[in-house]
DRENZA-502260 format. One record per residue: residue number from 0; residue in one letter; x, y, z of N, C-alpha, C in turn. Coordinates in steps of 0.1 Angstrom, whole numbers. Layout:
(node NUM,A,(X,Y,Z),(X,Y,Z),(X,Y,Z))
...
//
This chain:
(node 0,M,(1712,-141,1476),(1710,-135,1489),(1705,-121,1488))
(node 1,N,(1694,-119,1495),(1687,-106,1494),(1691,-97,1506))
(node 2,S,(1700,-87,1503),(1705,-79,1514),(1695,-69,1519))
(node 3,M,(1695,-67,1532),(1686,-57,1538),(1694,-48,1548))
(node 4,T,(1706,-44,1543),(1716,-39,1552),(1711,-26,1559))
(node 5,S,(1702,-19,1553),(1698,-6,1559),(1687,-8,1570))
(node 6,W,(1682,-20,1571),(1671,-22,1580),(1675,-23,1595))
(node 7,T,(1668,-16,1603),(1671,-16,1618),(1658,-17,1625))
(node 8,A,(1658,-18,1638),(1646,-19,1647),(1638,-7,1645))
(node 9,N,(1644,4,1641),(1636,17,1639),(1627,15,1627))
(node 10,D,(1629,5,1619),(1620,3,1607),(1609,-7,1610))
(node 11,L,(1607,-11,1622),(1596,-19,1626),(1583,-12,1623))
(node 12,P,(1573,-19,1618),(1560,-13,1615),(1553,-10,1628))
(node 13,D,(1542,-2,1628),(1533,0,1639),(1527,-13,1643))
(node 14,L,(1529,-18,1655),(1523,-31,1659),(1512,-30,1669))
(node 15,T,(1506,-18,1670),(1495,-16,1679),(1484,-26,1676))
(node 16,G,(1479,-32,1687),(1468,-42,1686),(1473,-56,1683))
(node 17,R,(1486,-58,1681),(1491,-71,1678),(1496,-78,1690))
(node 18,T,(1494,-91,1691),(1499,-99,1702),(1511,-108,1698))
(node 19,V,(1522,-107,1705),(1534,-114,1702),(1537,-123,1715))
(node 20,V,(1539,-136,1713),(1544,-145,1723),(1558,-148,1721))
(node 21,I,(1567,-146,1731),(1581,-149,1729),(1585,-158,1741))
(node 22,T,(1591,-170,1737),(1596,-179,1748),(1610,-175,1751))
(node 23,G,(1614,-177,1764),(1627,-174,1769),(1630,-159,1767))
(node 24,A,(1620,-151,1770),(1622,-136,1768),(1626,-128,1780))
(node 25,G,(1631,-135,1790),(1635,-128,1802),(1649,-123,1802))
(node 26,R,(1657,-126,1791),(1671,-121,1790),(1675,-123,1776))
(node 27,G,(1687,-118,1773),(1694,-120,1760),(1685,-115,1748))
(node 28,L,(1686,-123,1737),(1679,-119,1725),(1664,-118,1727))
(node 29,G,(1659,-127,1735),(1645,-127,1737),(1640,-114,1744))
(node 30,L,(1647,-109,1754),(1644,-97,1760),(1645,-85,1751))
(node 31,I,(1656,-84,1743),(1657,-74,1733),(1646,-73,1724))
(node 32,T,(1642,-85,1719),(1631,-86,1709),(1618,-82,1716))
(node 33,A,(1616,-86,1728),(1604,-82,1735),(1603,-67,1737))
(node 34,R,(1614,-61,1740),(1615,-46,1742),(1611,-39,1729))
(node 35,E,(1617,-44,1718),(1615,-37,1706),(1600,-38,1701))
(node 36,F,(1595,-50,1703),(1581,-52,1699),(1571,-43,1707))
(node 37,A,(1574,-42,1720),(1566,-34,1729),(1567,-19,1725))
(node 38,R,(1580,-15,1722),(1582,-1,1717),(1574,2,1705))
(node 39,A,(1572,-8,1696),(1564,-6,1684),(1549,-7,1686))
(node 40,G,(1545,-10,1699),(1531,-10,1702),(1524,-23,1704))
(node 41,A,(1532,-34,1702),(1526,-47,1704),(1523,-50,1719))
(node 42,H,(1514,-59,1721),(1512,-65,1734),(1521,-77,1735))
(node 43,V,(1531,-77,1743),(1541,-88,1743),(1539,-97,1755))
(node 44,V,(1538,-110,1752),(1536,-120,1763),(1550,-127,1764))
(node 45,L,(1556,-127,1776),(1568,-134,1778),(1566,-147,1785))
(node 46,G,(1569,-158,1778),(1568,-171,1783),(1581,-175,1789))
(node 47,V,(1582,-175,1803),(1595,-177,1809),(1595,-187,1821))
(node 48,R,(1607,-192,1824),(1607,-201,1836),(1607,-193,1849))
(node 49,D,(1614,-182,1849),(1614,-174,1862),(1607,-161,1860))
(node 50,T,(1594,-161,1865),(1586,-149,1862),(1591,-137,1870))
(node 51,D,(1597,-139,1882),(1602,-128,1890),(1613,-121,1883))
(node 52,K,(1623,-129,1877),(1634,-123,1870),(1629,-115,1858))
(node 53,A,(1619,-121,1851),(1614,-114,1839),(1607,-101,1843))
(node 54,R,(1600,-101,1854),(1593,-89,1859),(1603,-78,1862))
(node 55,H,(1614,-82,1868),(1625,-73,1871),(1631,-67,1858))
(node 56,A,(1633,-76,1848),(1640,-73,1836),(1632,-62,1828))
(node 57,I,(1619,-63,1829),(1611,-53,1821),(1605,-42,1829))
(node 58,A,(1609,-41,1841),(1603,-31,1851),(1604,-17,1845))
(node 59,D,(1615,-13,1839),(1617,0,1834),(1614,2,1819))
(node 60,L,(1609,-8,1813),(1606,-7,1798),(1592,-2,1795))
(node 61,P,(1591,7,1786),(1578,12,1782),(1570,1,1774))
(node 62,G,(1557,1,1774),(1550,-8,1766),(1541,-17,1775))
(node 63,T,(1534,-26,1768),(1524,-35,1774),(1530,-49,1774))
(node 64,F,(1532,-55,1786),(1537,-68,1788),(1528,-77,1796))
(node 65,D,(1529,-90,1793),(1522,-100,1802),(1533,-111,1804))
(node 66,I,(1535,-115,1816),(1545,-125,1819),(1537,-138,1824))
(node 67,R,(1540,-149,1817),(1534,-162,1821),(1544,-172,1822))
(node 68,P,(1542,-181,1832),(1552,-192,1834),(1552,-202,1822))
(node 69,L,(1564,-205,1817),(1565,-215,1806),(1579,-220,1806))
(node 70,D,(1581,-233,1808),(1594,-240,1807),(1592,-249,1795))
(node 71,V,(1598,-246,1784),(1596,-254,1772),(1603,-268,1773))
(node 72,S,(1612,-270,1783),(1618,-283,1785),(1609,-292,1793))
(node 73,D,(1597,-287,1798),(1588,-294,1806),(1575,-295,1799))
(node 74,L,(1572,-307,1793),(1560,-308,1785),(1547,-305,1792))
(node 75,T,(1547,-308,1805),(1535,-304,1813),(1533,-289,1814))
(node 76,S,(1544,-282,1815),(1544,-267,1815),(1539,-262,1801))
(node 77,V,(1544,-268,1791),(1540,-264,1777),(1525,-266,1775))
(node 78,R,(1520,-278,1780),(1506,-280,1778),(1497,-271,1787))
(node 79,A,(1502,-268,1799),(1495,-259,1807),(1494,-245,1801))
(node 80,F,(1505,-240,1795),(1505,-227,1789),(1495,-227,1777))
(node 81,A,(1495,-237,1769),(1486,-238,1757),(1472,-239,1762))
(node 82,D,(1469,-247,1772),(1455,-249,1777),(1450,-236,1782))
(node 83,A,(1458,-228,1788),(1453,-215,1794),(1452,-204,1784))
(node 84,W,(1456,-206,1772),(1456,-195,1762),(1442,-194,1757))
(node 85,S,(1438,-181,1755),(1425,-178,1748),(1428,-166,1739))
(node 86,G,(1421,-165,1728),(1423,-153,1720),(1434,-156,1709))
(node 87,D,(1436,-146,1701),(1446,-147,1690),(1460,-145,1694))
(node 88,I,(1469,-151,1687),(1483,-148,1688),(1487,-144,1673))
(node 89,D,(1492,-132,1672),(1496,-128,1658),(1509,-134,1655))
(node 90,I,(1519,-134,1664),(1532,-139,1662),(1537,-147,1673))
(node 91,L,(1541,-159,1671),(1548,-168,1681),(1563,-169,1678))
(node 92,I,(1571,-165,1687),(1586,-166,1685),(1591,-177,1694))
(node 93,N,(1596,-188,1689),(1602,-198,1696),(1617,-195,1698))
(node 94,N,(1620,-188,1709),(1633,-182,1711),(1641,-190,1721))
(node 95,A,(1635,-196,1731),(1642,-202,1742),(1651,-213,1737))
(node 96,G,(1663,-214,1743),(1673,-224,1739),(1685,-225,1748))
(node 97,V,(1691,-236,1747),(1704,-239,1754),(1714,-244,1744))
(node 98,M,(1727,-244,1747),(1737,-248,1738),(1748,-256,1744))
(node 99,D,(1751,-267,1739),(1763,-275,1743),(1763,-278,1758))
(node 100,I,(1752,-283,1763),(1752,-286,1777),(1754,-301,1780))
(node 101,P,(1758,-305,1792),(1761,-319,1795),(1748,-327,1793))
(node 102,A,(1749,-340,1792),(1737,-349,1791),(1729,-347,1804))
(node 103,A,(1716,-346,1802),(1707,-345,1813),(1693,-348,1808))
(node 104,R,(1684,-353,1817),(1671,-356,1813),(1661,-347,1820))
(node 105,T,(1650,-344,1813),(1639,-336,1818),(1630,-343,1828))
(node 106,T,(1621,-337,1833),(1611,-343,1842),(1603,-354,1834))
(node 107,D,(1602,-353,1821),(1596,-362,1813),(1605,-374,1808))
(node 108,G,(1618,-373,1813),(1627,-383,1809),(1633,-381,1795))
(node 109,L,(1632,-369,1789),(1637,-366,1776),(1650,-359,1777))
(node 110,D,(1658,-359,1766),(1671,-352,1766),(1668,-337,1767))
(node 111,L,(1675,-331,1777),(1672,-317,1780),(1674,-307,1769))
(node 112,Q,(1686,-309,1762),(1689,-299,1752),(1680,-300,1740))
(node 113,T,(1677,-313,1736),(1668,-315,1724),(1654,-310,1727))
(node 114,T,(1650,-312,1739),(1636,-308,1743),(1635,-293,1744))
(node 115,T,(1645,-286,1750),(1645,-272,1751),(1645,-265,1737))
(node 116,N,(1653,-270,1728),(1655,-263,1716),(1645,-267,1705))
(node 117,Y,(1640,-280,1706),(1632,-284,1695),(1619,-291,1699))
(node 118,T,(1620,-301,1708),(1608,-309,1711),(1597,-301,1718))
(node 119,G,(1601,-293,1728),(1591,-285,1735),(1585,-274,1726))
(node 120,P,(1593,-267,1718),(1588,-258,1709),(1578,-264,1698))
(node 121,F,(1582,-276,1694),(1573,-284,1685),(1559,-285,1691))
(node 122,L,(1559,-290,1703),(1546,-292,1710),(1539,-279,1712))
(node 123,L,(1546,-269,1717),(1540,-256,1719),(1533,-251,1707))
(node 124,T,(1541,-251,1696),(1536,-246,1683),(1523,-253,1678))
(node 125,T,(1524,-266,1679),(1512,-274,1674),(1500,-272,1682))
(node 126,L,(1502,-270,1695),(1491,-268,1704),(1485,-254,1703))
(node 127,L,(1493,-245,1700),(1488,-231,1698),(1484,-227,1684))
(node 128,L,(1487,-236,1675),(1485,-232,1661),(1471,-227,1657))
(node 129,E,(1461,-232,1663),(1447,-227,1660),(1445,-213,1664))
(node 130,H,(1454,-208,1673),(1453,-194,1677),(1461,-184,1669))
(node 131,I,(1471,-189,1661),(1481,-181,1655),(1475,-176,1641))
(node 132,T,(1476,-162,1640),(1470,-156,1628),(1480,-152,1617))
(node 133,D,(1493,-150,1621),(1502,-144,1611),(1514,-154,1609))
(node 134,R,(1522,-156,1619),(1534,-164,1616),(1540,-170,1629))
(node 135,V,(1548,-180,1627),(1556,-186,1637),(1571,-184,1633))
(node 136,V,(1579,-179,1642),(1593,-176,1640),(1601,-186,1648))
(node 137,H,(1609,-194,1642),(1617,-204,1649),(1632,-199,1649))
(node 138,V,(1638,-198,1661),(1651,-193,1662),(1660,-206,1660))
(node 139,T,(1669,-205,1650),(1678,-216,1647),(1692,-211,1647))
(node 140,S,(1701,-218,1641),(1716,-214,1641),(1722,-219,1628))
(node 141,E,(1732,-212,1624),(1740,-216,1612),(1746,-230,1614))
(node 142,L,(1747,-234,1627),(1753,-247,1630),(1743,-258,1626))
(node 143,H,(1731,-255,1622),(1722,-265,1618),(1728,-273,1606))
(node 144,K,(1737,-266,1598),(1743,-271,1586),(1752,-283,1590))
(node 145,Q,(1757,-284,1602),(1765,-295,1606),(1757,-306,1614))
(node 146,G,(1744,-304,1615),(1736,-313,1622),(1733,-326,1615))
(node 147,R,(1730,-336,1622),(1726,-349,1617),(1714,-354,1625))
(node 148,I,(1704,-359,1618),(1692,-363,1625),(1692,-379,1625))
(node 149,D,(1690,-385,1636),(1688,-399,1638),(1674,-401,1642))
(node 150,L,(1666,-405,1632),(1651,-407,1635),(1648,-418,1645))
(node 151,H,(1658,-427,1646),(1656,-438,1655),(1661,-435,1670))
(node 152,D,(1668,-423,1671),(1673,-420,1684),(1673,-404,1686))
(node 153,L,(1661,-398,1684),(1660,-384,1685),(1664,-379,1699))
(node 154,D,(1662,-388,1709),(1663,-384,1723),(1676,-388,1729))
(node 155,W,(1686,-392,1721),(1699,-396,1726),(1699,-406,1737))
(node 156,R,(1692,-417,1734),(1692,-428,1744),(1702,-439,1741))
(node 157,T,(1705,-441,1728),(1714,-452,1724),(1727,-447,1720))
(node 158,R,(1728,-435,1715),(1741,-429,1710),(1748,-424,1722))
(node 159,K,(1761,-423,1721),(1769,-416,1731),(1766,-401,1730))
(node 160,H,(1763,-395,1741),(1758,-381,1740),(1770,-372,1738))
(node 161,N,(1768,-362,1729),(1778,-352,1726),(1771,-339,1726))
(node 162,G,(1774,-330,1735),(1767,-317,1737),(1766,-309,1724))
(node 163,M,(1777,-307,1717),(1777,-299,1705),(1769,-306,1694))
(node 164,Q,(1771,-319,1692),(1764,-326,1682),(1749,-326,1685))
(node 165,A,(1745,-327,1697),(1731,-326,1701),(1725,-312,1698))
(node 166,Y,(1733,-302,1700),(1729,-288,1697),(1727,-287,1682))
(node 167,Q,(1737,-291,1674),(1736,-290,1660),(1723,-298,1654))
(node 168,A,(1721,-310,1660),(1710,-318,1655),(1697,-311,1659))
(node 169,S,(1696,-305,1671),(1683,-298,1675),(1680,-286,1666))
(node 170,K,(1691,-279,1662),(1688,-268,1653),(1685,-272,1639))
(node 171,L,(1690,-283,1634),(1686,-289,1622),(1671,-293,1623))
(node 172,A,(1668,-299,1634),(1654,-303,1636),(1644,-291,1635))
(node 173,V,(1648,-280,1641),(1640,-268,1640),(1638,-264,1625))
(node 174,V,(1649,-264,1617),(1648,-261,1603),(1638,-270,1596))
(node 175,L,(1639,-283,1598),(1630,-293,1592),(1616,-291,1597))
(node 176,F,(1614,-288,1609),(1601,-285,1615),(1594,-274,1607))
(node 177,S,(1602,-263,1605),(1596,-251,1597),(1592,-256,1583))
(node 178,L,(1600,-264,1577),(1597,-268,1563),(1584,-276,1563))
(node 179,E,(1583,-286,1572),(1571,-294,1572),(1559,-286,1577))
(node 180,L,(1561,-277,1587),(1549,-269,1591),(1544,-260,1580))
(node 181,Q,(1553,-254,1572),(1549,-246,1561),(1542,-254,1551))
(node 182,R,(1546,-266,1548),(1540,-275,1538),(1525,-278,1543))
(node 183,R,(1523,-280,1556),(1510,-283,1561),(1501,-271,1561))
(node 184,L,(1507,-259,1564),(1499,-247,1564),(1494,-244,1550))
(node 185,T,(1504,-245,1540),(1500,-243,1526),(1490,-252,1521))
(node 186,A,(1491,-265,1524),(1481,-275,1520),(1468,-272,1526))
(node 187,A,(1467,-267,1538),(1454,-264,1544),(1448,-250,1540))
(node 188,G,(1456,-243,1531),(1451,-230,1527),(1452,-219,1537))
(node 189,S,(1461,-221,1547),(1462,-212,1558),(1472,-200,1554))
(node 190,P,(1469,-188,1558),(1477,-177,1555),(1489,-176,1565))
(node 191,V,(1489,-184,1575),(1500,-184,1585),(1513,-188,1579))
(node 192,R,(1524,-182,1582),(1537,-185,1577),(1546,-190,1588))
(node 193,S,(1555,-199,1584),(1565,-205,1593),(1578,-199,1588))
(node 194,V,(1586,-192,1596),(1598,-185,1592),(1609,-188,1602))
(node 195,L,(1621,-189,1596),(1633,-192,1604),(1642,-179,1606))
(node 196,A,(1648,-178,1618),(1657,-167,1621),(1669,-172,1628))
(node 197,S,(1681,-168,1622),(1694,-170,1629),(1700,-157,1633))
(node 198,P,(1704,-156,1645),(1710,-143,1650),(1725,-142,1646))
(node 199,G,(1730,-153,1639),(1745,-153,1637),(1751,-158,1650))
(node 200,I,(1763,-153,1652),(1770,-155,1665),(1768,-143,1673))
(node 201,A,(1758,-143,1681),(1755,-131,1690),(1762,-133,1703))
(node 202,R,(1768,-122,1708),(1775,-122,1720),(1766,-122,1733))
(node 203,T,(1760,-133,1735),(1751,-135,1746),(1757,-146,1756))
(node 204,S,(1750,-149,1766),(1755,-159,1776),(1752,-173,1772))
(node 205,L,(1746,-175,1760),(1741,-188,1756),(1752,-199,1757))
(node 206,A,(1764,-196,1752),(1775,-205,1752),(1785,-202,1762))
(node 207,A,(1782,-195,1773),(1792,-191,1782),(1800,-202,1789))
(node 208,H,(1793,-214,1790),(1799,-225,1797),(1806,-235,1787))
(node 209,S,(1805,-232,1774),(1810,-241,1763),(1824,-236,1758))
(node 210,R,(1831,-246,1754),(1844,-243,1747),(1843,-234,1735))
(node 211,S,(1831,-235,1729),(1828,-227,1717),(1827,-213,1720))
(node 212,N,(1826,-209,1732),(1824,-195,1736),(1836,-187,1733))
(node 213,V,(1847,-193,1731),(1860,-186,1728),(1858,-176,1716))
(node 214,I,(1849,-179,1707),(1847,-171,1695),(1842,-157,1699))
(node 215,N,(1835,-156,1711),(1830,-143,1715),(1841,-133,1718))
(node 216,R,(1853,-138,1719),(1865,-128,1722),(1868,-121,1709))
(node 217,F,(1864,-126,1697),(1867,-120,1685),(1855,-112,1680))
(node 218,T,(1854,-100,1684),(1842,-92,1681),(1840,-90,1666))
(node 219,F,(1851,-90,1659),(1849,-88,1644),(1843,-99,1637))
(node 220,L,(1841,-110,1644),(1834,-122,1638),(1820,-124,1643))
(node 221,T,(1816,-115,1653),(1803,-118,1660),(1794,-105,1659))
(node 222,N,(1781,-108,1662),(1772,-97,1663),(1769,-93,1678))
(node 223,A,(1768,-80,1680),(1763,-76,1693),(1749,-81,1694))
(node 224,P,(1745,-84,1707),(1731,-89,1709),(1720,-80,1702))
(node 225,E,(1722,-67,1702),(1712,-58,1696),(1710,-61,1681))
(node 226,R,(1722,-64,1675),(1722,-66,1661),(1717,-81,1658))
(node 227,G,(1721,-90,1666),(1716,-104,1665),(1701,-105,1665))
(node 228,A,(1695,-97,1674),(1680,-97,1675),(1673,-92,1663))
(node 229,L,(1680,-84,1654),(1674,-79,1642),(1668,-90,1633))
(node 230,S,(1675,-102,1633),(1670,-113,1624),(1657,-117,1629))
(node 231,L,(1655,-118,1642),(1642,-122,1648),(1631,-112,1645))
(node 232,L,(1635,-99,1646),(1625,-89,1644),(1621,-88,1629))
(node 233,Y,(1631,-89,1620),(1628,-89,1606),(1619,-101,1602))
(node 234,A,(1623,-113,1606),(1616,-125,1603),(1601,-124,1608))
(node 235,A,(1599,-117,1619),(1586,-117,1625),(1577,-107,1619))
(node 236,T,(1582,-97,1612),(1574,-85,1607),(1574,-82,1593))
(node 237,Q,(1584,-87,1585),(1585,-83,1571),(1579,-93,1562))
(node 238,D,(1576,-89,1550),(1569,-97,1540),(1578,-106,1533))
(node 239,V,(1581,-117,1540),(1590,-127,1535),(1582,-140,1532))
(node 240,P,(1586,-148,1522),(1578,-160,1519),(1579,-170,1531))
(node 241,G,(1569,-179,1531),(1569,-190,1541),(1582,-198,1540))
(node 242,N,(1587,-202,1552),(1599,-210,1553),(1611,-202,1549))
(node 243,S,(1611,-189,1549),(1623,-181,1546),(1632,-183,1558))
(node 244,Y,(1645,-181,1555),(1656,-182,1565),(1663,-169,1565))
(node 245,V,(1661,-162,1576),(1666,-148,1578),(1678,-149,1587))
(node 246,G,(1689,-144,1583),(1702,-144,1591),(1711,-132,1587))
(node 247,P,(1722,-130,1594),(1731,-120,1591),(1737,-121,1577))
(node 248,D,(1739,-110,1570),(1744,-110,1556),(1759,-111,1554))
(node 249,G,(1766,-112,1565),(1781,-113,1564),(1785,-127,1561))
(node 250,I,(1798,-129,1559),(1804,-142,1555),(1801,-152,1565))
(node 251,G,(1796,-163,1561),(1793,-175,1569),(1780,-173,1577))
(node 252,G,(1773,-161,1576),(1761,-158,1584),(1765,-156,1598))
(node 253,F,(1777,-152,1601),(1781,-150,1615),(1777,-137,1621))
(node 254,R,(1778,-126,1612),(1775,-113,1617),(1769,-105,1605))
(node 255,G,(1764,-93,1608),(1759,-85,1598),(1744,-81,1600))
(node 256,S,(1738,-76,1590),(1724,-71,1591),(1715,-82,1585))
(node 257,P,(1702,-82,1588),(1694,-93,1584),(1692,-94,1569))
(node 258,A,(1692,-106,1564),(1691,-109,1550),(1684,-122,1548))
(node 259,V,(1677,-124,1538),(1671,-137,1534),(1682,-145,1528))
(node 260,R,(1686,-156,1536),(1696,-164,1531),(1690,-178,1528))
(node 261,R,(1699,-188,1528),(1694,-202,1524),(1698,-212,1535))
(node 262,Q,(1688,-220,1538),(1691,-231,1548),(1702,-241,1542))
(node 263,G,(1707,-249,1551),(1716,-259,1546),(1708,-270,1539))
(node 264,K,(1714,-277,1530),(1707,-287,1521),(1699,-297,1529))
(node 265,A,(1704,-302,1540),(1697,-311,1548),(1684,-306,1554))
(node 266,G,(1683,-292,1556),(1671,-286,1561),(1661,-284,1550))
(node 267,L,(1663,-288,1538),(1654,-286,1527),(1649,-300,1522))
(node 268,D,(1650,-310,1530),(1646,-324,1526),(1632,-326,1530))
(node 269,P,(1622,-326,1521),(1608,-327,1525),(1605,-341,1531))
(node 270,V,(1611,-351,1526),(1609,-365,1531),(1613,-366,1545))
(node 271,L,(1626,-362,1548),(1631,-362,1562),(1622,-353,1571))
(node 272,A,(1618,-342,1566),(1610,-333,1574),(1597,-340,1578))
(node 273,G,(1590,-346,1569),(1578,-353,1572),(1580,-365,1582))
(node 274,R,(1591,-372,1580),(1593,-383,1589),(1597,-378,1603))
(node 275,L,(1604,-367,1604),(1608,-361,1617),(1596,-357,1624))
(node 276,W,(1586,-350,1617),(1574,-346,1623),(1567,-358,1630))
(node 277,D,(1565,-368,1623),(1558,-380,1628),(1566,-386,1640))
(node 278,A,(1579,-387,1639),(1587,-392,1650),(1586,-384,1662))
(node 279,T,(1585,-371,1660),(1585,-361,1672),(1571,-362,1678))
(node 280,A,(1560,-363,1670),(1547,-364,1675),(1545,-376,1683))
(node 281,D,(1551,-387,1679),(1551,-399,1687),(1559,-397,1700))
(node 282,L,(1570,-390,1700),(1578,-388,1711),(1571,-380,1722))
(node 283,V,(1564,-370,1718),(1557,-361,1728),(1543,-365,1731))
(node 284,G,(1538,-375,1723),(1525,-380,1726),(1514,-370,1722))
(node 285,T,(1516,-363,1711),(1506,-354,1706),(1499,-360,1694))
(node 286,V,(1487,-355,1691),(1480,-359,1679),(1483,-351,1667))
(node 287,A,(1494,-343,1667),(1498,-335,1656),(1504,-343,1645))
(node 288,R,(1496,-350,1638),(1500,-360,1628),(1497,-354,1614))
//
């Protein structure tokens, strides 16, 4: 484990002239990340469901922002965002997510949690990939290590739905997506990197409705949101190898400063990663094969 305990947002490089796209950037870790990128000079594009709320959230922040409608759980919205894009994207950060929510279906008839956390970002990334010049950052969770992938039922149609298991599986899928994406980028001779970031257990509203939210009462086990966002900022700007996993350096990856850690064993399975890519491409109807 490579510790970077002295690194803070003040160590961000000058990002003048760089374009960063962040999904779910209207609040929480996404908003903090957007604020810090803008402070460092980047042009920050917030892809959000509620543009009015996002506009209010950044009203008093210095920097250059662009707010565009994007609901990663709605594949039509994802395609519209990608179709409307022109120009380069230096960094794409797939930050939007939900945790341990009840079973629900999207407008496309897909599992809401899986689509928000994984399937939608998969489609968004593959559609925007031709525009990306530096890297893709996928926000995952230490709970990916408890995840299980069912290639025959990615969308929770035949299994009994379990909110936490669906969350864990979606975050493992994100880790496997990064692995296969990096393999493809390397094979194509592309300089673009795929990088993973875990904020640890950050005290945000992500799990406010979940029984697991009880851990936020124990501040000695968790990261303040400002500190949790450091993993995203480091993964997006520092010279780390492709498919690196950046997360807090404390015990269990729950809290601490950003460090290059190691994914769970299941997240390093290249055969599973390739099969998952194909199954997901079939599910969303994309030609990203």
